C-alpha positions as CSV (number, residue, x, y, z in Angstrom):
1,M,6.1,-17.7,-0.2
2,T,9.2,-16.4,1.7
3,M,9.7,-16.7,5.4
4,D,8.9,-13.0,5.9
5,A,5.7,-13.4,3.9
6,D,4.8,-16.4,6.0
7,R,5.4,-14.4,9.2
8,I,3.4,-11.4,7.9
9,K,0.4,-13.6,7.0
10,A,0.5,-15.4,10.3
11,L,0.6,-12.2,12.3
12,Q,-2.2,-10.6,10.2
13,T,-4.4,-13.6,10.9
14,A,-3.6,-13.9,14.6
15,F,-4.2,-10.2,15.3
16,G,-6.8,-9.2,12.7
17,L,-4.4,-6.6,11.1
18,T,-3.6,-5.8,7.5
19,Y,-0.8,-3.5,6.3
20,H,0.0,-2.7,9.9
21,V,2.1,-5.9,10.2
22,S,4.4,-5.3,7.2
23,Y,4.9,-1.7,8.3
24,A,5.7,-2.7,11.8
25,L,8.2,-5.3,10.6
26,N,9.8,-2.7,8.5
27,A,10.2,-0.5,11.6
28,E,11.6,-3.5,13.4
29,A,14.3,-3.9,10.8
30,L,15.1,-0.1,10.5
31,V,15.0,1.2,14.0
32,G,14.4,-1.8,16.3
33,L,11.3,-2.3,18.5
34,K,12.3,-5.2,20.7
35,G,13.0,-4.1,24.3
36,K,12.2,-0.5,23.4
37,D,9.8,2.1,25.0
38,V,7.7,3.0,22.0
39,L,5.3,5.9,21.4
40,E,2.8,5.3,18.6
41,V,1.5,8.5,17.0
42,G,-1.9,8.4,15.3
43,G,-2.8,4.7,15.9
44,S,-3.3,2.1,18.5
45,L,-2.0,-1.4,17.7
46,P,-3.2,-4.2,20.0
47,S,-1.2,-4.9,23.1
48,K,-0.6,-8.6,22.4
49,F,0.8,-7.8,19.0
50,V,3.2,-5.1,20.1
51,L,4.2,-6.6,23.5
52,N,4.3,-10.3,22.6
53,A,4.9,-10.5,18.9
54,L,7.1,-7.4,18.5
55,E,8.5,-7.7,22.1
56,A,8.4,-4.0,22.8
57,R,9.1,-3.1,26.5
58,R,6.4,-0.5,26.6
59,W,3.9,0.8,24.0
60,I,2.0,4.0,24.5
61,S,-0.4,5.1,21.7
62,I,-1.8,8.5,21.0
63,E,-5.0,8.5,19.0
64,E,-7.1,11.5,18.1
65,M,-10.7,10.5,19.0
66,D,-12.1,13.7,17.4
67,Y,-11.4,12.1,14.0
68,W,-13.7,9.2,15.0
69,R,-16.3,11.4,16.6
70,E,-16.6,13.4,13.4
71,S,-16.8,10.4,11.2
72,T,-19.3,8.7,13.4
73,A,-21.5,11.8,13.8
74,T,-21.7,12.4,10.0
75,G,-22.3,8.7,9.2
76,H,-19.0,8.3,7.3
77,Q,-17.2,6.1,9.7
78,Q,-14.5,3.8,8.3
79,G,-13.1,1.2,10.6
80,T,-13.6,0.6,14.3
81,P,-13.0,3.4,16.8
82,P,-10.3,2.5,19.4
83,Q,-11.0,2.7,23.1
84,A,-8.9,5.3,25.0
85,S,-7.9,3.1,27.8
86,A,-5.9,5.7,29.7
87,G,-8.0,8.9,29.2
88,L,-6.7,12.2,27.9
89,L,-3.1,12.7,26.8
90,T,-2.9,16.1,28.5
91,A,-3.9,14.6,31.9
92,V,-0.9,12.2,32.0
93,R,1.4,12.9,35.0
94,G,4.1,10.5,34.2
95,I,4.9,7.4,32.0
96,D,5.0,5.1,35.0
97,T,1.3,5.7,35.6
98,L,0.5,4.2,32.2
99,G,1.9,0.6,32.6
100,S,3.3,-1.3,29.7
101,H,0.4,-0.5,27.2
102,A,-2.0,2.4,27.0
103,V,-4.1,4.3,24.5
104,L,-4.4,8.0,25.1
105,D,-6.9,10.4,23.5
106,G,-5.1,13.4,22.0
107,R,-2.7,14.8,19.4
108,I,1.1,14.7,19.5
109,E,1.0,18.5,19.3
110,R,-0.3,18.5,22.9
111,L,2.3,16.2,24.3
112,P,2.7,17.1,28.0
113,P,6.2,17.6,29.6
114,S,5.6,14.5,31.7
115,L,6.3,12.4,28.7
116,H,9.4,14.2,27.5
117,G,12.5,12.0,27.2
118,C,10.5,8.8,27.9
119,F,10.8,6.9,24.6
120,D,13.4,5.2,22.4
121,V,11.2,5.0,19.3
122,I,8.3,6.9,17.8
123,F,6.3,4.6,15.5
124,S,3.7,6.2,13.2
125,I,1.9,4.6,10.3
126,A,-0.9,6.1,8.1
127,A,-0.9,9.2,10.3
128,F,1.5,11.9,9.2
129,E,-0.9,13.0,6.5
130,H,-3.3,13.9,9.2
131,I,-1.0,16.1,11.3
132,D,-1.8,19.8,10.9
133,R,1.0,21.5,12.8
134,M,3.9,19.6,11.5
135,P,6.8,21.7,12.8
136,L,5.3,21.7,16.3
137,A,4.6,18.0,16.1
138,L,8.2,17.3,15.1
139,D,9.5,19.4,17.9
140,L,7.4,17.6,20.4
141,M,8.4,14.2,19.0
142,F,12.0,15.3,19.4
143,Q,11.3,16.1,23.1
144,A,9.5,12.8,23.6
145,L,12.6,10.8,22.5
146,R,15.7,10.0,24.5
147,P,19.1,10.9,22.9
148,G,19.8,8.6,20.0
149,G,16.1,7.7,19.6
150,A,14.3,7.6,16.2
151,I,11.0,8.2,14.4
152,F,9.8,5.6,12.0
153,T,7.0,6.8,9.9
154,M,5.3,5.4,6.8
155,Y,2.2,7.0,5.5
156,S,-0.1,7.5,2.5
157,P,-1.9,8.8,0.6
158,I,-0.5,12.3,0.8
159,W,-2.3,15.3,-0.7
160,S,0.0,15.4,-3.8
161,A,-0.8,11.8,-4.7
162,H,-3.4,11.0,-7.4
163,D,-5.8,9.9,-4.7
164,G,-4.7,12.2,-1.9
165,H,-8.2,13.4,-1.2
166,H,-8.9,10.7,1.4
167,L,-12.5,10.3,0.5
168,P,-14.5,8.5,3.2
169,T,-17.5,6.3,2.5
170,I,-20.4,8.5,1.1
171,V,-23.7,7.0,-0.2
172,D,-26.0,9.2,-2.4
173,T,-29.8,9.0,-2.7
174,H,-29.6,6.5,-5.5
175,G,-27.6,4.1,-3.3
176,N,-24.3,4.7,-5.1
177,Q,-21.5,4.3,-2.7
178,F,-18.3,6.3,-3.1
179,D,-15.1,5.9,-1.0
180,F,-11.4,5.9,-1.2
181,G,-11.3,2.8,-3.5
182,N,-14.2,3.9,-5.6
183,S,-13.8,7.6,-6.0
184,P,-15.8,9.7,-8.5
185,I,-12.9,12.2,-8.4
186,P,-10.5,11.8,-11.3
187,R,-6.8,11.3,-10.6
188,W,-5.4,14.4,-9.1
189,G,-8.8,16.1,-9.5
190,H,-8.4,17.7,-6.1
191,L,-5.2,19.4,-7.3
192,T,-6.4,20.3,-10.8
193,M,-9.9,21.7,-9.8
194,R,-11.1,24.3,-7.4
195,P,-14.1,23.4,-5.2
196,P,-16.7,24.9,-7.5
197,E,-15.2,23.2,-10.5
198,L,-15.0,19.8,-8.8
199,Y,-18.6,20.3,-7.5
200,R,-19.8,20.8,-11.1
201,Y,-17.9,17.8,-12.2
202,L,-19.4,15.6,-9.4
203,L,-22.9,16.6,-10.3
204,K,-22.5,14.5,-13.5
205,H,-21.9,11.5,-11.3
206,T,-24.0,11.9,-8.2
207,D,-26.6,14.1,-6.5
208,A,-26.1,17.5,-5.0
209,K,-26.1,16.4,-1.4
210,A,-23.4,13.7,-2.0
211,A,-21.4,16.2,-4.1
212,G,-21.5,18.7,-1.3
213,E,-20.3,16.2,1.2
214,I,-17.4,15.2,-1.0
215,I,-16.4,18.8,-1.4
216,Y,-16.3,19.2,2.4
217,Y,-14.2,16.2,3.0
218,V,-11.8,16.9,0.2
219,Y,-11.2,20.6,0.8
220,Q,-12.4,21.5,4.3
221,S,-12.3,18.6,6.7
222,P,-9.7,19.3,9.4
223,H,-8.5,15.7,9.4
224,I,-6.0,15.8,6.5
225,N,-3.2,18.4,6.2
226,R,-3.0,18.8,2.4
227,L,0.8,18.9,2.4
228,F,2.8,18.1,-0.7
229,T,5.8,15.8,-0.8
230,E,8.1,18.7,-0.9
231,D,6.5,20.2,2.2
232,Y,7.2,17.1,4.3
233,I,10.8,17.0,3.0
234,N,11.3,20.6,3.9
235,F,9.8,20.2,7.4
236,F,12.0,17.2,8.1
237,Q,15.2,18.9,6.9
238,K,14.5,22.0,9.0
239,S,13.6,20.0,12.1
240,P,16.2,19.2,14.9
241,F,16.3,15.6,13.6
242,T,18.9,14.0,11.3
243,V,17.1,12.6,8.3
244,E,18.5,9.0,8.2
245,K,16.2,7.6,5.5
246,L,13.6,9.2,3.2
247,H,12.0,7.0,0.5
248,L,9.0,8.0,-1.7
249,T,6.7,5.0,-1.7
250,F,4.1,3.4,-3.9
251,P,4.8,5.1,-7.2
252,L,1.8,5.2,-9.6
253,Q,2.1,2.5,-12.3
254,E,1.0,4.0,-15.7
255,S,2.2,4.5,-19.2
256,S,5.1,6.9,-19.7
257,E,2.9,9.0,-22.1
258,F,0.2,9.3,-19.4
259,I,2.7,10.2,-16.7
260,A,4.5,12.8,-18.8
261,K,1.2,14.5,-19.7
262,A,-0.1,14.5,-16.1
263,Q,3.3,15.6,-14.7
264,G,3.5,18.6,-17.0
265,A,-0.1,19.7,-16.2
266,L,0.5,19.4,-12.4
267,E,3.8,21.2,-12.5
268,N,2.2,24.1,-14.4
269,L,-0.6,24.3,-11.8
270,H,1.7,24.0,-8.8
271,P,5.0,25.7,-9.6
272,G,8.0,24.3,-7.6
273,R,6.3,20.9,-7.1
274,K,7.6,17.9,-8.9
275,H,6.7,14.8,-6.8
276,F,3.2,13.7,-7.8
277,L,3.6,10.0,-8.6
278,N,4.5,8.7,-5.2
279,N,1.5,7.8,-3.0
280,G,3.4,8.2,0.3
281,I,6.6,8.5,2.2
282,L,8.8,6.3,4.5
283,A,11.1,8.2,6.7
284,V,13.5,7.5,9.6
285,L,14.5,10.6,11.6
286,R,17.1,10.3,14.3
287,K,17.6,12.4,17.4
288,P,21.4,13.0,18.0
289,E,23.1,11.2,20.9
290,S,23.9,14.5,22.5
């Protein structure tokens, strides 16, 4: 086990985290977190981890509580909802009112002017696939950063991935449990079938109520944005940021024969799209110094 692996395991154990630790250390290496004022978009890492272990100067998180409210109300909650320690994002009157660590309820698309130019780094993991108004979100992230500041984002699965449907936990009347890791949807099924087709397919594997719930979450839920890899790249390139790093992450490991067949079928169904094998994206976007 390497020194980095030792550190990751130790931090995961100490703070009850999983992938968050390795992603945060990746951000530490690429954009720096120590001594920085950080805005976390779409998450809320614990204060002792970010202030003591990562040594950030200030860490303000924006977490959309509507996501948790919907999942709790429908019985499909995954994970533990965070507590918004500092109330609504839109009510913030200045960064100095928030202290060194705070969790705000809201979306980056509604960032108030009182938080413009207050941050050195925007840190966002497993969240960009949930942002609906990407150009607006990028513009407001640009406003949030000081000159020379950077976005570090690492997120998956995106809509164009084989499992980009983001299926939450759903239990049918027979007690069968379906979720992201045990999905009845075939690879890229959300891209190769329209809702009625997928519904008919699902009826071979579960009951009508569960099939209907799956259709809602895959095609109608407002909490995933259904952007393809090319869409993210295009939005990044047309934003005011300089794209410093862009890496397609977690490629699907399959036989070359399987991949060639799937690739051809997907390109025929979605002209102009070619990136279907990557599960996610890692990007560093830099705000110019002036």
